[in-house]
TIMI-140565 format. One record per residue (C-alpha): residue number from 1; residue in three letters; chain; z, y, x. Coordinates in nm, 2 decimals. Layout:
# TIMI-140565
  resi  resn  chain      zz      yy      xx
   NUM   ALA      A       Z       Y       X
...
***
This chain:
# TIMI-140565
  resi  resn  chain      zz      yy      xx
     1   MET      A    1.99   -0.02    3.25
     2   ARG      A    1.67    0.18    3.30
     3   ILE      A    1.74    0.52    3.45
     4   VAL      A    1.50    0.80    3.55
     5   ILE      A    1.64    1.03    3.81
     6   LEU      A    1.47    1.37    3.85
     7   GLY      A    1.51    1.51    4.20
     8   ALA      A    1.54    1.32    4.53
     9   GLY      A    1.76    1.57    4.70
    10   ARG      A    2.11    1.49    4.83
    11   VAL      A    2.26    1.45    4.48
    12   GLY      A    1.97    1.26    4.34
    13   ALA      A    1.94    1.03    4.64
    14   SER      A    2.31    0.96    4.64
    15   VAL      A    2.30    0.87    4.27
    16   ALA      A    2.00    0.65    4.32
    17   GLU      A    2.16    0.47    4.61
    18   SER      A    2.48    0.41    4.41
    19   LEU      A    2.30    0.29    4.09
    20   VAL      A    2.03    0.07    4.25
    21   SER      A    2.30   -0.13    4.42
    22   GLU      A    2.43   -0.23    4.08
    23   GLN      A    2.10   -0.38    3.98
    24   ASN      A    1.98   -0.10    3.76
    25   ASP      A    1.61   -0.03    3.71
    26   ILE      A    1.57    0.31    3.88
    27   THR      A    1.27    0.55    3.90
    28   VAL      A    1.30    0.87    4.10
    29   VAL      A    1.07    1.17    4.04
    30   ASP      A    1.02    1.45    4.29
    31   THR      A    0.75    1.69    4.40
    32   ASP      A    0.80    1.60    4.77
    33   ALA      A    0.60    1.28    4.84
    34   ALA      A    0.75    1.24    5.19
    35   ARG      A    1.10    1.25    5.06
    36   LEU      A    1.02    0.99    4.80
    37   ALA      A    0.86    0.76    5.06
    38   GLU      A    1.17    0.78    5.28
    39   LEU      A    1.38    0.69    4.98
    40   GLN      A    1.16    0.40    4.88
    41   ASP      A    1.17    0.26    5.23
    42   ARG      A    1.55    0.23    5.20
    43   LEU      A    1.61    0.14    4.84
    44   ASP      A    1.46   -0.10    4.59
    45   LEU      A    1.33    0.15    4.33
    46   ARG      A    1.01    0.31    4.19
    47   THR      A    0.90    0.66    4.27
    48   VAL      A    0.67    0.91    4.10
    49   VAL      A    0.54    1.23    4.26
    50   GLY      A    0.54    1.53    4.02
    51   ASN      A    0.73    1.79    3.83
    52   GLY      A    0.99    1.64    3.60
    53   ALA      A    0.95    1.92    3.35
    54   GLN      A    0.60    1.80    3.26
    55   PRO      A    0.56    1.54    2.98
    56   SER      A    0.28    1.36    3.17
    57   VAL      A    0.50    1.30    3.47
    58   LEU      A    0.79    1.18    3.26
    59   ARG      A    0.56    0.94    3.08
    60   GLU      A    0.43    0.81    3.41
    61   ALA      A    0.79    0.75    3.52
    62   GLY      A    0.85    0.53    3.21
    63   THR      A    1.08    0.77    3.03
    64   GLU      A    0.98    0.63    2.69
    65   ASP      A    1.16    0.31    2.78
    66   ALA      A    1.45    0.47    2.97
    67   ASP      A    1.82    0.44    2.86
    68   MET      A    1.91    0.75    3.05
    69   VAL      A    1.76    1.05    3.23
    70   ILE      A    1.96    1.22    3.50
    71   ALA      A    1.81    1.56    3.60
    72   THR      A    1.93    1.67    3.95
    73   THR      A    1.65    1.90    4.08
    74   PRO      A    1.75    2.23    4.25
    75   SER      A    1.62    2.42    3.94
    76   ASP      A    1.85    2.46    3.64
    77   GLU      A    1.55    2.54    3.42
    78   THR      A    1.36    2.23    3.52
    79   ASN      A    1.66    2.01    3.46
    80   LEU      A    1.73    2.16    3.11
    81   VAL      A    1.36    2.14    3.00
    82   ALA      A    1.33    1.78    3.13
    83   CYS      A    1.64    1.68    2.92
    84   HIS      A    1.49    1.85    2.62
    85   LEU      A    1.16    1.67    2.66
    86   ALA      A    1.35    1.34    2.72
    87   ALA      A    1.53    1.38    2.38
    88   GLN      A    1.25    1.53    2.17
    89   VAL      A    0.94    1.36    2.30
    90   PHE      A    1.07    1.03    2.45
    91   ASN      A    1.39    0.97    2.24
    92   VAL      A    1.60    0.89    2.55
    93   PRO      A    1.96    0.81    2.43
    94   THR      A    2.15    0.98    2.71
    95   ARG      A    2.05    1.30    2.91
    96   ILE      A    2.25    1.44    3.20
    97   ALA      A    2.16    1.77    3.37
    98   ARG      A    2.29    1.92    3.69
    99   VAL      A    2.32    2.30    3.67
   100   ARG      A    2.44    2.57    3.91
   101   SER      A    2.43    2.89    3.71
   102   PRO      A    2.76    3.00    3.55
   103   ASP      A    2.55    3.13    3.25
   104   PHE      A    2.48    2.78    3.13
   105   GLN      A    2.83    2.67    3.20
   106   ASP      A    2.99    2.96    3.01
   107   HIS      A    2.76    2.90    2.70
   108   PRO      A    2.79    2.54    2.60
   109   GLU      A    2.60    2.61    2.28
   110   LEU      A    2.29    2.64    2.49
   111   VAL      A    2.30    2.28    2.61
   112   GLY      A    2.39    2.07    2.30
   113   GLU      A    2.18    1.92    2.03
   114   GLY      A    1.94    2.17    1.89
   115   ALA      A    1.93    2.37    2.22
   116   PHE      A    1.84    2.18    2.54
   117   SER      A    1.96    1.85    2.41
   118   VAL      A    2.18    1.78    2.71
   119   ASP      A    2.46    1.53    2.65
   120   HIS      A    2.65    1.60    2.97
   121   LEU      A    2.65    1.89    3.22
   122   ILE      A    2.72    1.82    3.59
   123   VAL      A    2.82    2.11    3.81
   124   PRO      A    2.86    2.00    4.17
   125   GLU      A    3.00    2.33    4.29
   126   HIS      A    3.27    2.32    4.02
   127   THR      A    3.37    1.97    4.11
   128   VAL      A    3.39    2.04    4.49
   129   THR      A    3.59    2.36    4.42
   130   GLU      A    3.84    2.18    4.21
   131   SER      A    3.87    1.90    4.47
   132   ILE      A    3.96    2.16    4.73
   133   VAL      A    4.21    2.34    4.50
   134   LYS      A    4.39    2.01    4.46
   135   LEU      A    4.41    1.97    4.84
   136   VAL      A    4.56    2.32    4.86
   137   GLU      A    4.83    2.20    4.61
   138   PHE      A    4.89    1.88    4.81
   139   PRO      A    4.82    1.97    5.17
   140   GLU      A    4.93    1.63    5.30
   141   ALA      A    4.66    1.45    5.10
   142   LEU      A    4.31    1.34    5.19
   143   GLN      A    4.20    1.31    4.83
   144   VAL      A    4.37    1.39    4.49
   145   LEU      A    4.23    1.23    4.18
   146   GLU      A    4.35    1.27    3.82
   147   PHE      A    4.33    1.03    3.52
   148   ALA      A    4.43    1.04    3.16
   149   GLY      A    4.41    1.42    3.13
   150   GLY      A    4.62    1.47    3.44
   151   ARG      A    4.90    1.23    3.34
   152   VAL      A    4.83    1.00    3.64
   153   CYS      A    4.74    1.08    4.00
   154   LEU      A    4.58    0.87    4.26
   155   ILE      A    4.63    1.02    4.61
   156   ALA      A    4.49    0.91    4.94
   157   MET      A    4.69    1.01    5.24
   158   ARG      A    4.73    0.92    5.61
   159   ALA      A    5.05    0.75    5.71
   160   TYR      A    5.22    0.90    6.01
   161   ALA      A    5.48    0.78    6.25
   162   GLY      A    5.82    0.89    6.12
   163   GLY      A    5.75    0.84    5.75
   164   LEU      A    6.03    0.65    5.57
   165   LEU      A    5.80    0.36    5.48
   166   VAL      A    5.58    0.35    5.79
   167   GLN      A    5.62    0.02    5.98
   168   ARG      A    5.84   -0.11    5.70
   169   PRO      A    5.75   -0.35    5.41
   170   ILE      A    5.62   -0.18    5.09
   171   ARG      A    5.89   -0.34    4.87
   172   GLU      A    6.14   -0.10    5.02
   173   ILE      A    5.99    0.19    4.84
   174   ARG      A    6.20    0.10    4.53
   175   ALA      A    6.52    0.12    4.73
   176   HIS      A    6.43    0.46    4.86
   177   ILE      A    6.33    0.61    4.53
   178   PRO      A    6.49    0.38    4.26
   179   ASN      A    6.42    0.61    3.97
   180   VAL      A    6.05    0.67    4.04
   181   ASP      A    5.79    0.39    3.98
   182   SER      A    5.47    0.40    4.18
   183   ARG      A    5.21    0.16    4.31
   184   ILE      A    5.03    0.14    4.64
   185   VAL      A    4.69    0.00    4.53
   186   ALA      A    4.50   -0.01    4.87
   187   ILE      A    4.54    0.03    5.24
   188   PHE      A    4.25    0.10    5.47
   189   ARG      A    4.31    0.03    5.84
   190   GLY      A    4.00    0.14    6.03
   191   GLU      A    3.71   -0.04    5.86
   192   SER      A    3.93   -0.31    5.72
   193   THR      A    4.07   -0.33    5.36
   194   ILE      A    4.42   -0.46    5.31
   195   ALA      A    4.53   -0.59    4.97
   196   PRO      A    4.89   -0.47    4.96
   197   ASP      A    5.19   -0.68    4.85
   198   GLY      A    5.56   -0.65    4.89
   199   ASP      A    5.56   -0.78    5.25
   200   THR      A    5.27   -0.55    5.37
   201   MET      A    5.37   -0.33    5.66
   202   ILE      A    5.22    0.02    5.66
   203   GLU      A    5.11    0.13    6.01
   204   PRO      A    5.06    0.48    6.15
   205   GLY      A    4.71    0.59    6.09
   206   ASP      A    4.66    0.38    5.77
   207   GLU      A    4.48    0.55    5.48
   208   VAL      A    4.70    0.47    5.18
   209   PHE      A    4.61    0.50    4.81
   210   ILE      A    4.91    0.56    4.59
   211   VAL      A    4.92    0.57    4.20
   212   ALA      A    5.20    0.74    4.02
   213   ALA      A    5.27    0.97    3.72
   214   SER      A    5.17    1.32    3.82
   215   GLU      A    5.52    1.45    3.81
   216   HIS      A    5.64    1.19    4.06
   217   ILE      A    5.35    1.20    4.31
   218   ARG      A    5.51    1.45    4.55
   219   THR      A    5.83    1.24    4.57
   220   VAL      A    5.64    0.93    4.65
   221   MET      A    5.43    1.10    4.92
   222   THR      A    5.75    1.18    5.11
   223   GLU      A    5.78    0.80    5.18
   224   LEU      A    5.48    0.81    5.41
   225   ARG      A    5.51    1.14    5.59
   226   LYS      A    5.70    1.46    5.62
   227   MET      A    5.58    1.71    5.37
   228   ASP      A    5.38    2.00    5.50
   229   LYS      A    5.47    2.36    5.44
   230   PRO      A    5.30    2.51    5.13
   231   VAL      A    4.96    2.67    5.19
   232   ARG      A    4.99    3.04    5.19
   233   ARG      A    4.71    3.17    5.41
   234   VAL      A    4.35    3.04    5.37
   235   MET      A    4.03    3.14    5.56
   236   LEU      A    3.69    3.05    5.41
   237   ALA      A    3.38    3.03    5.62
   238   GLY      A    3.08    3.09    5.39
   239   GLY      A    3.06    3.30    5.07
   240   GLY      A    2.80    3.09    4.88
   241   ARG      A    2.85    2.94    4.54
   242   ILE      A    3.14    2.72    4.65
   243   GLY      A    3.30    2.98    4.87
   244   LEU      A    3.29    3.24    4.59
   245   ARG      A    3.43    2.99    4.33
   246   LEU      A    3.71    2.89    4.56
   247   ALA      A    3.80    3.24    4.65
   248   LYS      A    3.83    3.33    4.28
   249   ARG      A    4.05    3.03    4.22
   250   LEU      A    4.29    3.11    4.51
   251   SER      A    4.29    3.49    4.52
   252   GLY      A    4.59    3.65    4.37
   253   ARG      A    4.84    3.37    4.46
   254   LEU      A    4.73    3.31    4.83
   255   ASP      A    4.63    3.53    5.12
   256   VAL      A    4.25    3.46    5.12
   257   ARG      A    4.00    3.58    5.38
   258   ILE      A    3.63    3.50    5.36
   259   ILE      A    3.37    3.52    5.64
   260   GLU      A    3.00    3.56    5.54
   261   PRO      A    2.71    3.63    5.77
   262   ASP      A    2.48    3.80    5.51
   263   LEU      A    2.57    4.16    5.46
   264   LYS      A    2.43    4.18    5.10
   265   ARG      A    2.62    3.87    5.01
   266   CYS      A    2.94    4.04    5.15
   267   GLU      A    2.88    4.33    4.92
   268   LEU      A    2.84    4.10    4.62
   269   LEU      A    3.16    3.91    4.72
   270   ALA      A    3.36    4.23    4.75
   271   SER      A    3.25    4.34    4.41
   272   GLN      A    3.34    4.01    4.24
   273   LEU      A    3.67    3.93    4.41
   274   PRO      A    4.01    4.09    4.37
   275   SER      A    4.09    4.38    4.59
   276   GLY      A    4.35    4.18    4.79
   277   THR      A    4.08    3.94    4.91
   278   LEU      A    3.95    4.03    5.26
   279   VAL      A    3.57    3.99    5.29
   280   LEU      A    3.45    3.99    5.65
   281   HIS      A    3.09    4.03    5.77
   282   GLY      A    3.04    3.79    6.06
   283   ASP      A    2.98    3.44    6.20
   284   ALA      A    3.25    3.19    6.15
   285   THR      A    3.16    3.02    6.49
   286   ASP      A    3.23    3.35    6.67
   287   GLU      A    3.55    3.28    6.86
   288   ASP      A    3.63    3.65    6.91
   289   LEU      A    3.61    3.71    6.53
   290   LEU      A    3.83    3.42    6.45
   291   GLU      A    4.09    3.53    6.71
   292   GLU      A    4.08    3.89    6.58
   293   GLU      A    4.14    3.76    6.22
   294   SER      A    4.43    3.54    6.33
   295   VAL      A    4.27    3.20    6.25
   296   GLY      A    4.56    3.04    6.44
   297   GLU      A    4.80    3.16    6.16
   298   MET      A    4.60    3.00    5.88
   299   ASP      A    4.75    2.71    5.68
   300   LEU      A    4.40    2.60    5.58
   301   PHE      A    4.05    2.68    5.72
   302   CYS      A    3.76    2.57    5.50
   303   ALA      A    3.40    2.57    5.64
   304   LEU      A    3.17    2.59    5.33
   305   THR      A    2.83    2.72    5.46
   306   SER      A    2.50    2.54    5.39
   307   SER      A    2.48    2.42    5.75
   308   ASP      A    2.66    2.09    5.84
   309   GLU      A    2.65    2.18    6.21
   310   ASP      A    2.80    2.53    6.16
   311   ASN      A    3.07    2.38    5.94
   312   ILE      A    3.16    2.12    6.19
   313   MET      A    3.16    2.37    6.48
   314   ALA      A    3.36    2.63    6.29
   315   SER      A    3.62    2.37    6.19
   316   LEU      A    3.66    2.24    6.54
   317   LEU      A    3.69    2.59    6.68
   318   ALA      A    3.95    2.69    6.41
   319   LYS      A    4.15    2.37    6.48
   320   LYS      A    4.14    2.44    6.86
   321   MET      A    4.26    2.79    6.80
   322   GLY      A    4.57    2.68    6.60
   323   ALA      A    4.47    2.65    6.23
   324   ARG      A    4.71    2.40    6.07
   325   ARG      A    4.46    2.21    5.87
   326   VAL      A    4.08    2.23    5.86
   327   LEU      A    3.83    2.11    5.60
   328   ALA      A    3.45    2.10    5.64
   329   LEU      A    3.18    2.06    5.38
   330   VAL      A    2.93    1.81    5.52
   331   ASN      A    2.62    1.70    5.33
   332   ARG      A    2.52    1.42    5.56
   333   ARG      A    2.75    1.12    5.49
   334   ALA      A    2.70    0.99    5.85
   335   TYR      A    2.84    1.31    5.99
   336   ALA      A    3.14    1.30    5.76
   337   ASP      A    3.23    0.95    5.86
   338   VAL      A    3.22    1.05    6.23
   339   VAL      A    3.42    1.37    6.21
   340   GLU      A    3.69    1.31    5.95
   341   GLY      A    4.03    1.19    6.08
   342   GLY      A    3.98    1.34    6.43
   343   ARG      A    4.00    1.71    6.50
   344   ILE      A    3.87    1.77    6.15
   345   ASP      A    4.13    1.67    5.89
   346   ILE      A    3.90    1.64    5.58
   347   ALA      A    3.52    1.62    5.54
   348   ILE      A    3.39    1.66    5.19
   349   VAL      A    3.05    1.53    5.09
   350   PRO      A    2.94    1.73    4.78
   351   ALA      A    2.71    1.46    4.65
   352   GLN      A    2.99    1.20    4.68
   353   ALA      A    3.24    1.43    4.51
   354   THR      A    2.99    1.47    4.22
   355   ILE      A    2.88    1.11    4.17
   356   GLY      A    3.20    1.00    3.99
   357   GLU      A    3.12    1.23    3.70
   358   LEU      A    2.77    1.07    3.67
   359   LEU      A    2.91    0.72    3.69
   360   THR      A    3.15    0.79    3.41
   361   HIS      A    2.85    0.80    3.18
   362   VAL      A    2.67    0.51    3.34
   363   ARG      A    2.96    0.26    3.33
   364   ARG      A    2.94   -0.01    3.06
   365   GLY      A    3.23   -0.03    2.82
   366   ASP      A    3.46    0.26    2.72
   367   VAL      A    3.52    0.44    3.05
   368   ALA      A    3.70    0.78    3.04
   369   ALA      A    3.68    0.87    3.41
   370   VAL      A    3.53    0.74    3.74
   371   HIS      A    3.61    0.86    4.09
   372   SER      A    3.41    0.75    4.40
   373   LEU      A    3.62    0.68    4.70
   374   ARG      A    3.56    0.63    5.07
   375   ARG      A    3.20    0.76    5.06
   376   GLY      A    3.11    0.54    4.77
   377   ALA      A    3.24    0.21    4.91
   378   ALA      A    3.53    0.19    4.67
   379   GLU      A    3.59    0.32    4.32
   380   ALA      A    3.87    0.40    4.08
   381   LEU      A    3.81    0.41    3.71
   382   GLU      A    4.00    0.47    3.38
   383   ALA      A    3.89    0.20    3.13
   384   ILE      A    4.01    0.19    2.77
   385   ALA      A    4.11   -0.15    2.64
   386   HIS      A    3.99   -0.23    2.28
   387   GLY      A    4.01   -0.52    2.05
   388   ASP      A    4.27   -0.80    2.03
   389   SER      A    4.35   -1.12    2.21
   390   LYS      A    4.05   -1.29    2.05
   391   SER      A    3.78   -1.03    2.11
   392   SER      A    3.91   -0.89    2.44
   393   LYS      A    3.96   -1.05    2.78
   394   VAL      A    4.25   -0.81    2.87
   395   VAL      A    4.43   -0.72    2.55
   396   GLY      A    4.75   -0.92    2.48
   397   ARG      A    4.75   -1.06    2.83
   398   ARG      A    4.98   -1.01    3.13
   399   ILE      A    4.82   -0.86    3.44
   400   ASP      A    4.88   -1.18    3.63
   401   GLN      A    4.67   -1.37    3.37
   402   LEU      A    4.36   -1.15    3.41
   403   ASP      A    4.06   -1.28    3.60
   404   LEU      A    4.04   -0.98    3.83
   405   PRO      A    3.76   -0.98    4.09
   406   PRO      A    3.87   -0.98    4.46
   407   GLY      A    4.00   -0.65    4.58
   408   THR      A    4.07   -0.52    4.23
   409   ILE      A    4.41   -0.39    4.14
   410   ILE      A    4.54   -0.24    3.81
   411   GLY      A    4.76    0.05    3.92
   412   ALA      A    4.88    0.21    3.60
   413   ILE      A    4.86    0.21    3.22
   414   VAL      A    4.88    0.52    3.00
   415   ARG      A    4.99    0.41    2.65
   416   ALA      A    5.00    0.63    2.34
   417   ARG      A    5.32    0.63    2.14
   418   SER      A    5.38    0.68    1.76
   419   ASN      A    5.53    1.03    1.82
   420   GLY      A    5.19    1.15    1.95
   421   LYS      A    5.29    1.15    2.32
   422   SER      A    5.18    0.91    2.59
   423   GLU      A    5.38    0.71    2.84
   424   VAL      A    5.28    0.63    3.19
   425   LEU      A    5.36    0.27    3.30
   426   MET      A    5.31    0.14    3.65
   427   ALA      A    5.13   -0.20    3.64
   428   HIS      A    5.33   -0.50    3.74
   429   HIS      A    5.25   -0.87    3.72
   430   ASP      A    5.42   -0.91    3.39
   431   THR      A    5.29   -0.60    3.22
   432   VAL      A    5.10   -0.68    2.90
   433   ILE      A    4.79   -0.47    2.82
   434   GLU      A    4.77   -0.34    2.46
   435   SER      A    4.48   -0.22    2.26
   436   GLU      A    4.38    0.14    2.33
   437   ASP      A    4.57    0.15    2.66
   438   HIS      A    4.41    0.36    2.93
   439   VAL      A    4.40    0.13    3.23
   440   ILE      A    4.37    0.28    3.58
   441   VAL      A    4.18    0.03    3.80
   442   PHE      A    4.12    0.04    4.17
   443   VAL      A    3.82   -0.15    4.30
   444   ALA      A    3.81   -0.18    4.68
   445   ASN      A    3.45   -0.32    4.69
   446   LYS      A    3.21   -0.14    4.46
   447   ARG      A    3.00   -0.45    4.42
   448   MET      A    3.28   -0.59    4.20
   449   ILE      A    3.23   -0.31    3.94
   450   PRO      A    3.00   -0.52    3.71
   451   LYS      A    3.27   -0.79    3.68
   452   VAL      A    3.53   -0.52    3.60
   453   GLU      A    3.30   -0.38    3.33
   454   LYS      A    3.26   -0.72    3.17
   455   LEU      A    3.63   -0.77    3.18
   456   PHE      A    3.69   -0.47    2.96
   457   GLN      A    3.40   -0.52    2.72
   458   VAL      A    3.49   -0.66    2.37
   459   ALA      A    3.31   -0.95    2.21
   460   VAL      A    3.00   -0.89    2.01
   461   GLY      A    3.09   -0.82    1.64
   462   PHE      A    3.42   -0.66    1.71
   463   PHE      A    3.31   -0.32    1.58
***
């Protein structure tokens, strides 16, 4: 696939890195020549220096032959204009724009055909906010991902000594909760990936990925560790776009305090948040301020400033002072890999949290959702099976008959019923896939994705 990416910032670079590894033809456009040179040194792609909102620059980037344009520059206006040009001048089939302003998000009529000709809007701040909200709901989890409109959950969590299933074979999960079906689809032990079977022993410290129907996920989680107390008190360091969004989502049902160093921003926050939300002017790395505001009594501390270093330091300090769980927003993936799992419970990389939305539109075949896992090394996707036993490689076949690539596991199937409702089925070796099933697939090695895509594609002529 030929893809033109506008913007070589963190989101654009992460998208380029992910897509170029899948043998796509990638061209990246940016006004910063030095940034493009650094990107070209690392990746096998083409670069063009210039403004992506100018037709001459888009032409130089080969947009007239592109299958997709992904506009990820820091400017909403540039992204929207570029998508409009890509549609009207260059007839590009698919246009995706990253936006930040709520005005564009709240008025979808501005971005469809006849307006800016955007097929899909990507809002990183919204994606990150919703990820954190899920972690508030499931404080024991490292990551919470939804499929099939929320019917199925994939949760990553750390196994702790004392959990019912820890240091016991996986097959015993059925004995503990006989009326709840679930599937452990992957175990990561350090840097090693373990393909689980019934005899696999879960060890303390393992990162375990579990699939279950959403209404059962909390029951299943109790098998790996004791459940934490519900989150009641939250402190946010940083009142930027994500901090404000998160405070709005949590205020009213939780005790929320937000620390912001810019006085004018504090005034804006106070005017937009409910009266029960406490807005504090100060530095989140100030130990005296944290102590004065009882950070040690917080169930969750979230460092959400634009500085990785400040977020890491504030989180470490909050943890040292007694905060039960700390989360840091970290833009540099290398930093996140170093700090997560130690004193900092969770490190979220915004670009990685966003990339799944983009990959949903890039994946070949009918893919309803994609989630990037473990900093992009693994992936979970929701593929829709089409055709029949003659035109499809999956329909009408048992799971143990499928030619699944190494490290690939089908975790669950969501099947529509004649009454209009859908049923969640955990995938077992003898489960037969039917046409129109939504199949939840876990891929431990992202390099296997092209083989998974081919597996779910129907034969030419089916339609």
